[in-house]
C-alpha positions in Angstrom: 0.0 0.0 0.0 2.8 2.5 0.9 4.7 1.6 -2.3 1.6 2.4 -4.4 1.2 5.8 -2.6 4.8 6.6 -3.1 4.6 5.6 -6.7 1.6 7.8 -7.2 3.3 10.7 -5.5 6.3 10.3 -7.8 4.1 10.2 -10.9 2.3 13.4 -9.9 5.6 15.1 -9.1 7.0 14.1 -12.4 3.9 15.4 -14.3 4.1 18.7 -12.4 7.9 19.0 -13.2 7.2 18.3 -16.9 4.5 21.0 -17.0 6.8 23.5 -15.3 9.6 22.7 -17.6 7.4 23.2 -20.6 6.1 26.5 -19.2 9.6 27.8 -18.8 10.5 26.8 -22.3 7.3 28.3 -23.7 7.9 31.7 -22.0 11.2 32.1 -23.9 9.3 32.0 -27.2 6.1 33.9 -26.5 5.9 37.7 -26.8 5.2 39.5 -23.5 2.9 41.2 -23.8 1.4 38.9 -26.4 -1.2 40.6 -28.7 -3.7 37.9 -29.8 -6.0 39.0 -32.5 -9.4 37.6 -31.4 -11.0 36.1 -34.6 -8.7 38.4 -36.4 -9.3 42.2 -36.3 -12.9 41.5 -35.6 -13.8 45.2 -34.8 -12.9 46.5 -38.2 -13.9 43.5 -40.4 -16.2 40.5 -40.1 -14.8 38.1 -37.6 -13.0 35.0 -38.8 -12.8 36.1 -42.4 -9.8 36.8 -44.7 -9.8 40.7 -44.2 -10.0 40.3 -40.5 -6.9 38.2 -40.4 -5.1 40.3 -43.0 -5.8 43.4 -40.9 -4.5 41.6 -37.8 -1.3 40.8 -39.7 -0.8 44.3 -40.9 -1.4 45.8 -37.4 1.3 43.7 -35.8 -0.6 41.0 -33.9 1.6 38.3 -32.4 -1.0 35.6 -33.0 -4.1 35.1 -35.2 -6.7 33.5 -33.0 -9.4 31.2 -34.2 -12.1 28.8 -33.0 -11.5 25.4 -34.6 -14.4 23.3 -35.9 -14.6 20.5 -38.4 -17.0 19.9 -41.3 -18.8 16.7 -42.2 -16.1 15.9 -44.7 -13.2 16.6 -42.3 -12.2 20.1 -43.2 -10.9 22.2 -40.3 -12.4 25.7 -40.3 -12.7 28.8 -38.1 -16.1 29.6 -36.6 -17.0 30.7 -33.2 -20.7 29.9 -32.6 -22.2 26.5 -32.2 -24.3 27.1 -35.3 -24.1 29.5 -38.4 -27.1 31.8 -37.8 -25.4 34.8 -36.3 -22.6 35.3 -38.9 -24.0 33.8 -42.1 -27.1 33.9 -44.3 -27.8 30.2 -43.6 -31.5 30.8 -42.9 -31.8 31.9 -46.5 -29.6 29.3 -48.1 -30.5 26.2 -46.0 -33.7 27.3 -44.1 -34.4 23.8 -42.8 -30.8 23.4 -41.4 -30.3 26.9 -39.8 -29.9 25.4 -36.3 -27.7 22.6 -37.3 -24.0 22.5 -36.2 -21.0 22.8 -38.6 -20.4 19.1 -38.3 -23.5 18.3 -40.4 -22.3 20.4 -43.4 -19.6 19.7 -46.0 -17.1 22.4 -46.7 -18.6 22.8 -50.2 -22.0 23.5 -48.6 -20.5 26.1 -46.3 -18.8 27.9 -49.2 -22.2 28.8 -50.5 -22.8 31.0 -47.4 -22.2 34.7 -47.1 -20.2 35.3 -43.9 -19.8 39.1 -44.3 -23.1 40.9 -44.9 -24.2 40.4 -41.3 -21.4 42.7 -40.2 -22.6 45.5 -42.5 -26.0 45.2 -41.0 -24.8 45.1 -37.4 -22.2 47.8 -37.7 -23.2 50.2 -40.5 -20.6 52.7 -39.5 -17.9 50.2 -40.4 -19.7 48.6 -43.3 -18.0 48.0 -46.7 -19.5 46.7 -49.9 -16.5 44.3 -50.2 -17.5 42.5 -47.0 -20.7 41.3 -48.8 -20.2 37.7 -49.8 -17.1 36.9 -47.7 -16.6 33.2 -47.1 -16.0 31.1 -44.0 -12.3 30.4 -43.8 -10.4 27.2 -43.4 -7.4 26.6 -41.1 -5.5 26.2 -44.4 -6.3 29.8 -45.4 -5.4 31.3 -42.0 -2.1 29.3 -42.0 -1.3 30.7 -45.4 -2.1 34.3 -44.3 0.2 33.9 -41.3 3.1 32.5 -43.3 2.8 35.2 -46.0 2.6 38.1 -43.5 5.8 40.1 -43.0 5.5 40.1 -39.2 5.2 36.2 -39.2 2.4 35.9 -36.5 1.7 32.6 -34.9 -1.6 30.7 -34.6 -3.6 30.6 -31.4 -6.2 27.8 -31.8 -9.2 27.0 -29.6 -10.9 23.6 -29.8 -14.4 24.8 -29.9 -17.2 22.6 -28.6 -14.8 19.7 -28.9 -17.4 17.2 -27.8 -19.1 17.7 -31.2 -15.8 16.7 -33.0 -14.4 13.5 -31.5 -10.7 13.2 -32.3 -10.3 16.9 -33.4 -7.2 17.2 -31.3 -5.5 14.4 -33.3 -6.7 16.0 -36.5 -5.2 19.3 -35.5 -1.9 17.7 -34.6 -1.7 16.0 -38.0 -2.5 19.2 -39.8 0.1 21.3 -37.9 2.8 18.6 -38.3 2.2 18.2 -42.0 2.4 22.0 -42.5 5.6 22.6 -40.6 4.0 24.4 -37.6 5.4 21.8 -35.1 9.0 22.1 -36.4 11.6 23.2 -33.8 12.1 26.4 -35.7 8.4 27.3 -35.0 8.7 27.1 -31.2 6.1 29.4 -29.6 4.3 30.0 -32.9 1.5 27.7 -32.0 -0.6 28.1 -28.8 -3.5 25.8 -28.2 -6.5 26.8 -26.0 -9.7 25.2 -24.6 -12.3 25.7 -22.0 -12.8 22.0 -21.7 -10.7 19.8 -19.4 -11.0 16.6 -21.5 -9.8 18.5 -24.5 -6.8 19.9 -22.6 -5.9 16.3 -21.7 -6.3 15.2 -25.3 -4.2 18.2 -26.6 -1.5 17.4 -24.1 -1.5 13.7 -25.2 -1.2 14.7 -28.9 1.2 17.7 -28.6 3.0 17.6 -25.2 5.6 20.2 -26.2 3.2 22.8 -27.6 2.1 25.6 -25.2 -1.5 25.2 -24.0 -3.9 27.6 -22.2 -6.8 26.5 -20.1 -9.5 29.2 -20.6 -11.4 30.1 -17.4 -15.1 30.6 -16.9 -17.5 30.2 -13.9 -20.7 28.3 -13.3 -22.0 24.8 -14.1 -19.0 22.6 -15.1 -16.5 25.4 -14.6 -15.1 27.4 -11.6 -17.6 27.4 -8.7 -19.1 30.8 -8.1 -20.8 32.6 -5.3 -24.6 32.7 -5.2 -25.7 35.7 -7.3 -29.0 37.3 -8.0 -30.5 36.3 -11.3 -30.1 38.6 -14.3 -32.8 41.2 -14.3 -34.9 41.7 -17.4 -33.6 45.2 -17.9 -30.0 44.2 -17.1 -27.4 43.5 -19.8 -25.4 40.4 -19.7 -22.3 42.5 -19.4 -23.7 44.3 -16.3 -24.8 40.9 -14.9 -21.3 39.5 -15.2 -19.8 42.3 -13.2 -21.6 40.8 -10.2 -20.3 37.3 -10.7 -17.5 36.2 -8.3 -15.7 32.9 -7.8 -16.8 30.9 -4.7 -13.4 31.0 -3.1 -9.7 31.3 -3.7 -9.5 27.5 -3.4 -12.1 27.1 -6.1 -9.9 29.2 -8.4 -6.7 27.5 -7.3 -8.2 24.1 -8.2 -8.5 25.1 -11.8 -5.0 26.4 -11.9 -3.7 23.2 -10.4 -5.6 21.2 -13.0 -4.2 23.3 -15.8 -0.6 22.9 -14.6 -0.9 19.2 -13.9 -2.2 18.6 -17.4 0.5 20.4 -19.3 -0.9 23.9 -19.6 1.6 26.8 -20.0 -1.0 29.2 -18.6 -4.6 30.2 -18.1 -6.9 32.5 -20.0 -9.2 34.5 -17.6 -12.1 36.6 -18.6 -12.1 40.4 -18.0 -14.6 43.2 -17.6 -14.5 46.0 -20.3 -14.6 49.3 -18.4 -17.1 50.7 -20.9 -19.5 47.9 -22.0 -22.7 49.5 -22.9 -22.1 49.6 -26.7 -23.5 47.1 -29.2 -20.0 45.7 -29.8 -18.3 46.0 -26.4 -21.3 44.5 -24.5 -20.6 41.2 -26.2 -17.1 40.9 -24.9 -17.3 42.0 -21.3 -17.5 39.2 -18.7 -16.7 38.5 -15.0 -13.3 39.6 -13.8 -11.1 36.5 -13.4 -7.9 38.5 -13.7 -8.1 40.3 -10.3 -4.7 41.1 -8.8 -4.7 38.1 -6.5 -5.7 35.8 -9.3 -2.9 37.0 -11.6 -0.4 36.6 -8.7 -1.7 33.1 -7.8 -1.3 32.1 -11.5 2.2 33.4 -11.7 3.1 31.8 -8.3 2.1 28.5 -9.8 4.3 29.1 -12.9 1.4 29.9 -15.2 1.2 32.6 -17.9 -1.9 34.7 -17.9 -3.5 35.5 -21.3 -6.7 37.5 -20.6 -9.8 37.9 -22.8 -11.2 40.2 -24.2 -9.4 43.5 -23.8 -10.1 46.3 -26.3 -9.9 49.7 -24.5 -6.7 51.6 -23.7 -7.5 52.0 -20.0 -8.1 48.2 -19.7 -4.9 47.3 -21.5 -3.0 49.5 -19.0 -4.9 48.3 -15.9 -4.5 44.6 -16.7 -0.9 45.0 -17.8 -0.2 46.7 -14.4 -1.7 43.7 -12.7 0.8 41.5 -14.5 -1.2 40.0 -17.4 1.2 38.5 -20.0 -1.0 38.5 -23.1 -4.3 39.9 -24.4 -7.0 38.5 -26.6 -8.3 41.6 -28.4 -10.7 42.5 -31.1 -8.7 45.7 -31.8 -5.0 44.7 -32.3 -4.3 48.1 -33.7 -5.2 49.6 -30.3 -3.0 47.1 -28.5 -0.1 48.0 -30.8 -0.4 51.6 -29.9 -0.7 51.0 -26.2 2.4 48.8 -26.3 4.4 51.2 -28.5 4.6 49.0 -31.5 4.9 50.4 -35.0 1.6 50.0 -36.8 -0.3 51.7 -39.6 -2.5 54.4 -38.1 -5.4 54.4 -40.6 -7.3 51.1 -40.7 -9.7 52.3 -43.4 -6.8 53.1 -45.8 -5.2 49.8 -45.0 -8.4 48.0 -45.9 -8.5 49.8 -49.2 -4.9 48.9 -49.9 -5.9 45.3 -49.2 -8.6 45.6 -51.8 -11.4 45.7 -49.3 
């Protein structure tokens, strides 16, 4: 009995040492602060489309971020939502399948959808005729954009709703390996992310030497939270989230420990946007899981902190002061200015030069 306990202790210690070693290695190859273009430059162009990723490249993002899903015929694509209703015209093209997940469509079927016009309707002040008819992009296309970009950004890939795509972690590993992203010369150019513990375990099994981030959230299946009054009918989700708190420091620590013991290089906490009443900003303001004590605890455990989603100058400055190491942002050009990076100042002219 004692031998078994000692063996288990040794195995746990070895796993923790390996994770720590990988974190130390990863930190040498990851920009700090890291500017992570959230679905591309998704403020100035439709999210997860070619112009959004081209803009992110031209404004100096360190990483092009994407949510990975898989089509019925095995194509890896970038799409955030669980279905296609918000960001495509699927209701017009496939009215009987509007609620169906990506996994039920072939890539050829998805190519018939318009993934840009919704942006013109939602944000007329940033609308462009050229956005009409934009297509859903594949991992292949984003990879090509990154490799062709002068600044050579990396890819920051989330396994999105991975339970809908069994084996997607292995598919991703095979893709990255066959396209040179896992070569030693590309260290730090790929970061993997997930909200889901089983997917983190699978990613670690498939790619133990690639940096991984466990994204943080609260509530059912995630970090325990304190009891909180229900969202009022006249209250925005962004305002509601400001009232959400973790149940205890131990509840938070448990997720950090899981991350570290399963090979993560860091964690990805949510943040509050200081001004979150706008149509755009209200979508990207959540509970504050990057409070000073939370950042310190993460660092004390040897974990990087990459926070989502930061778009405003005052928030970049505040969270950076707290010690945050990287920022998911819809506005990489704002991050570039805050962190004193050389970047084109006129996004509209840049879009025109890019033929958009």
